[in-house]
KOLLUM-923490 format. One line per field, with one value per residue (C-alpha): x, y, z. Coordinates in nm, 4 decimals. Layout:
<rs>
X (X,...)
Y (Y,...)
Z (Z,...)
</rs>
This chain:
<rs>
X (-1.2470,-1.2585,-0.8739,-0.8387,-1.0773,-0.8881,-0.5524,-0.6745,-0.8478,-0.5381,-0.3127,-0.5309,-0.5460,-0.1690,-0.1295,-0.3454,-0.1225,0.1847,0.0436,-0.0117,0.3542,0.4781,0.2770,0.4155,0.7670,0.7300,0.5971,0.8694,1.1835,1.3657,1.3243,1.2226,0.9961,1.2799,1.4943,1.1991,1.0822,1.4360,1.4618,1.1128,1.1551,1.5151,1.4229,1.1122,1.2945,1.5642,1.3102,1.1248,1.4484,1.5370,1.1862,1.1970,1.5509,1.4240,1.1014,1.1267,1.4893,1.4188,1.1834,1.4465,1.7112,1.4688,1.3899,1.7598,1.8292,1.5382,1.6548,1.3054,1.2001,1.5063,1.4302,1.0659,1.1645,1.3894,1.1029,0.8542,1.0702,1.2028,0.9076,0.6345,0.6924,0.9528,0.7802,0.4469,0.5827,0.7814,0.4865,0.2619,0.4920,0.5137,0.1318,0.1282,0.3904,0.1563,-0.1764,-0.2218,-0.2302,-0.6064,-0.6276,-0.3200,-0.4639,-0.8082,-0.6452,-0.4377,-0.7607,-0.8247,-0.6111,-0.9175,-1.0606,-0.7404,-0.7535,-1.1114,-1.0277,-0.7464,-0.9724,-1.2333,-0.9703,-0.8062,-1.1456,-1.2789,-1.5895,-1.7690,-1.8139,-2.0902,-2.3678,-2.2214,-1.8884,-2.0535,-2.1808,-1.8362,-1.6751,-1.9281,-1.8562,-1.4794,-1.5068,-1.7350,-1.5051,-1.1996,-1.3919,-1.4986,-1.1565,-0.9848,-1.2362,-1.4298,-1.7456,-1.6503,-1.5985,-1.4338,-1.1218,-0.8953,-0.8599,-0.5896,-0.2308,-0.2098,0.1153,-0.0631,-0.3498,-0.1057,0.1196,-0.2042,-0.3072,0.0449,0.0271,-0.2864,-0.1190,0.1890,-0.0353,-0.2088,0.1239,0.2590,-0.0661,-0.0897,0.2720,0.3913,0.0959,0.3059,0.5640,0.2935,0.1655,0.5155,0.6663,0.3902,0.2991,0.4862,0.8225,0.7861,0.6742,0.9602,1.2321,1.0633,1.0645,1.4390,1.5022,1.2918,1.5118,1.8308,1.6850,1.6243,1.9853,2.1100,1.8867,1.9922,2.3641,2.3096,2.1414,2.3882,2.1561,2.3610,2.5997,2.6462,2.3002,2.1004,1.9416,1.9642,1.6350,1.5177,1.3988,1.0289,1.0949,1.3066,1.0260,0.7659,0.9877,1.0316,0.6500,0.6218,0.8721,0.7695,0.3972,0.3051,0.5096,0.6336,0.3354,0.0772,0.2008,0.2442,-0.0943,-0.2920,-0.1353,-0.1869,-0.5415,-0.6356,-0.4973,-0.7648,-1.0637,-1.0115,-1.0006,-1.3667,-1.3398,-0.9828,-1.0864,-1.3819,-1.1732,-0.8974,-1.1369,-1.0328,-0.7057,-0.8340,-1.0810,-0.8034,-0.5642,-0.8245,-0.9469,-0.6048,-0.4622,-0.7588,-0.7277,-0.3518,-0.2328,-0.5420,-0.5720,-0.9077,-1.1167,-1.4061,-1.7459,-1.6242,-1.3263,-1.5447,-1.7982,-1.5147,-1.3861,-1.7293,-1.7719,-1.4307,-1.5072,-1.8333,-1.6257,-1.4171,-1.7215,-1.9075,-1.6184,-1.5553,-1.9181,-1.9337,-1.6143,-1.7484,-2.0737,-1.8737,-1.6249)
Y (1.3951,1.0683,1.0815,1.1259,0.8387,0.6111,0.7048,0.6609,0.3258,0.2018,0.2959,0.1032,-0.2023,-0.1913,-0.1853,-0.5023,-0.6642,-0.5940,-0.8096,-1.0975,-1.0596,-1.0712,-1.3838,-1.5508,-1.4607,-1.6009,-1.9313,-1.9766,-1.8131,-1.7989,-1.4207,-1.3007,-0.9995,-0.7597,-0.8390,-0.8300,-0.4964,-0.3524,-0.4524,-0.3131,0.0196,0.0770,-0.0101,0.2092,0.4874,0.4983,0.5188,0.7917,0.9908,0.9632,1.0965,1.3733,1.4828,1.5107,1.6976,1.8533,1.9056,2.2469,2.0745,1.8195,2.0872,2.2780,1.9657,1.8843,2.2422,2.2235,2.0669,2.0223,1.8477,1.6205,1.4734,1.4365,1.2505,1.0197,0.9400,0.9127,0.6779,0.4633,0.4301,0.4922,0.3482,0.0835,-0.0381,-0.0479,-0.2435,-0.4849,-0.5750,-0.5965,-0.8442,-1.0442,-1.0526,-1.2015,-1.4556,-1.5863,-1.5439,-1.4292,-1.1068,-1.0561,-1.1071,-0.8805,-0.6043,-0.6167,-0.6014,-0.3035,-0.1295,-0.1115,0.2013,0.4004,0.3035,0.4175,0.7435,0.7911,0.7033,0.9624,1.2263,1.1641,1.1856,1.5050,1.6620,1.5463,1.4052,1.0741,0.9012,1.0569,0.8861,0.6763,0.6556,0.4388,0.2041,0.2037,0.0983,-0.1785,-0.3044,-0.3032,-0.4926,-0.7616,-0.7821,-0.8435,-1.1035,-1.2919,-1.2890,-1.4004,-1.6703,-1.7557,-1.7004,-1.9362,-1.7283,-2.0283,-2.0309,-1.8131,-1.9688,-1.7273,-1.7788,-1.5359,-1.3771,-1.2978,-1.1215,-0.9306,-0.8302,-0.7294,-0.4930,-0.3607,-0.2941,-0.0857,0.1105,0.1765,0.2816,0.5212,0.6788,0.7137,0.8787,1.1266,1.2150,1.3723,1.6069,1.9156,1.8029,1.7317,2.0819,2.2294,2.0091,1.7971,1.4335,1.2868,1.4336,1.3527,0.9937,0.9386,1.0577,0.8737,0.5573,0.5892,0.6562,0.3443,0.1381,0.2682,0.1812,-0.1688,-0.1988,-0.0983,-0.3568,-0.6293,-0.5540,-0.5600,-0.9022,-1.0425,-1.0823,-0.8426,-0.9052,-1.2749,-1.4301,-1.2806,-1.5776,-1.6372,-1.5948,-1.7615,-1.5560,-1.5778,-1.4525,-1.1654,-1.0656,-1.0826,-0.8787,-0.6220,-0.5967,-0.5483,-0.2621,-0.0844,-0.1492,-0.2387,0.0269,0.3116,0.2897,0.2457,0.5483,0.7567,0.6874,0.7001,1.0332,1.1873,1.0701,1.1816,1.5315,1.5528,1.3791,1.4902,1.2884,1.1740,0.9972,0.8976,0.7045,0.5394,0.4301,0.3178,0.0447,-0.1273,-0.2247,-0.4985,-0.6114,-0.6377,-0.8136,-1.0748,-1.1351,-1.1352,-1.3726,-1.6077,-1.5979,-1.6155,-1.8096,-2.0252,-1.9059,-2.0107,-1.7878,-1.8866,-1.7219,-1.5450,-1.3966,-1.2588,-1.1179,-0.9542,-0.7942,-0.6569,-0.5215,-0.3536,-0.1869,-0.0666,0.0812,0.2808,0.4126,0.5081,0.6997,0.8812,0.9865,1.0998,1.2983,1.4677,1.5576,1.7512,1.9288)
Z (-1.5731,-1.7666,-1.7972,-1.4220,-1.3427,-1.5804,-1.4223,-1.0673,-1.1412,-1.3358,-1.0426,-0.7938,-1.0185,-1.0608,-0.6829,-0.6680,-0.9414,-0.7292,-0.4486,-0.6963,-0.8150,-0.4620,-0.3855,-0.6898,-0.5962,-0.2423,-0.3850,-0.6502,-0.5036,-0.1624,-0.1432,0.1992,0.2678,0.3631,0.0546,-0.1841,-0.0453,-0.0713,-0.4391,-0.5204,-0.3364,-0.4535,-0.8133,-0.8141,-0.6288,-0.8940,-1.1789,-0.9858,-0.9402,-1.3107,-1.4022,-1.1441,-1.2502,-1.6098,-1.5227,-1.1753,-1.0955,-0.9360,-0.6853,-0.5990,-0.5357,-0.3169,-0.1027,-0.0561,0.0551,0.3014,0.6313,0.7677,0.4452,0.4666,0.8067,0.7162,0.3949,0.5992,0.8391,0.5584,0.3501,0.6337,0.8709,0.6225,0.2787,0.3554,0.6781,0.5069,0.2113,0.4314,0.6587,0.3568,0.1972,0.5268,0.5395,0.1854,0.2851,0.5591,0.3728,0.0091,-0.1907,-0.1751,0.2076,0.2730,0.0543,0.2233,0.5696,0.4586,0.3743,0.7500,0.7363,0.6494,0.9915,1.1637,0.9824,1.0894,1.4501,1.4511,1.2966,1.5752,1.8503,1.7130,1.6465,1.9911,1.8368,1.7930,1.4569,1.2485,1.0566,0.7794,0.9701,1.2344,0.9646,0.8029,1.1295,1.1695,0.8104,0.8782,1.2032,1.0449,0.7408,0.9636,1.1671,0.8562,0.6957,1.0233,1.1303,0.8091,1.0199,1.3004,1.6203,1.7994,1.5885,1.3719,1.0286,0.9224,1.0574,1.3579,1.2277,0.9031,1.0950,1.3065,1.0072,0.8205,1.1020,1.1156,0.7416,0.7926,1.0694,0.8561,0.5637,0.7943,0.8905,0.5359,0.4153,0.7041,0.7931,0.4632,0.4114,0.4900,0.2324,-0.0282,0.0137,-0.0362,-0.3111,-0.4556,-0.3836,-0.6842,-0.5899,-0.2246,-0.2908,-0.5425,-0.3047,-0.0125,-0.2173,-0.2835,0.0876,0.1675,-0.0719,0.0927,0.4320,0.3072,0.1895,0.5339,0.6922,0.4549,0.5047,0.8837,0.8783,0.6242,0.3233,0.1154,-0.0462,0.0065,0.0439,-0.2468,-0.4240,-0.8008,-0.9862,-1.3060,-1.6038,-1.5138,-1.1602,-1.2909,-1.5264,-1.2477,-1.0201,-1.3058,-1.3292,-0.9531,-0.9694,-1.2876,-1.2941,-0.9361,-0.7632,-0.9968,-1.2256,-0.9447,-0.7441,-1.0551,-1.2063,-0.8782,-0.7662,-1.1110,-1.1254,-0.7769,-0.8596,-1.1261,-0.9715,-0.6052,-0.2819,-0.2835,-0.6144,-0.5304,-0.2197,-0.3963,-0.7020,-0.4619,-0.3556,-0.6793,-0.5192,-0.2838,-0.5555,-0.8164,-0.5838,-0.4967,-0.8465,-1.0133,-0.7541,-0.7979,-1.1802,-1.2327,-0.9293,-0.8650,-0.5007,-0.3606,-0.1418,0.0798,0.0993,0.4127,0.2291,-0.0560,0.1957,0.3880,0.0662,-0.0191,0.3305,0.3213,-0.0133,0.1409,0.4315,0.1939,0.0097,0.3196,0.4759,0.1433,0.1101,0.4731,0.4378,0.1228,0.3058,0.5702,0.3454)
</rs>
């Protein structure tokens, strides 16, 4: 159990670190959200495939031979992982890593709303409190407590909500594939598909091959950390950990992602956050805990 908790927590913290890396790259290089997302997903996807070929080649062959799995992987990689990563990066470009990660955590509210609609029920007990926390958190982050104005750039707020919607999709859509082939194999192949999708988009808009900017050594190293630690390592550790501790502890420990993104960004990049930002972070973490506890109570 302790091993599973450590892996899950490390994965969530690594995700937070990836947001800080992205913010640094936007501040120090001319990389745009689409190109940066393409490099991250393609790089992590290749690493995933190498690991999967060495350890789960039978599973990969089975997925390739499964036509239903193939189209689901295409949708999952393109409209799930790639879209989520791209709008997440865009949110960071308008705000910062901590704010973007907190807004992405709204996906738990979207998941709850879908569960209520599908189940034809109203939110239960702690779910009502969780929804209230999420709404107040979003209000505080967007307005800094002043209802007469939005302190955050409007595109940042809209991209943040889009990030949460895309995260909702990529966590719910591949469930049948997870059941058949395992989350690690499906995520790895989906990540590679997302990278290929990014290449197609970059070729279409003329970024590849002629407009890829040169990076200095520091930026290359930060990009490598974002790929190996913040993407491959984060997914691998988190999925491994959650397979041991279960979904309840997984959701709770996953709350470390917005916390780590905010704290690491403040410490390493000197990003300042107002009292409203910190209060919004606390409320969003409370939302995750409340939904997880309510879900466990009705299992």
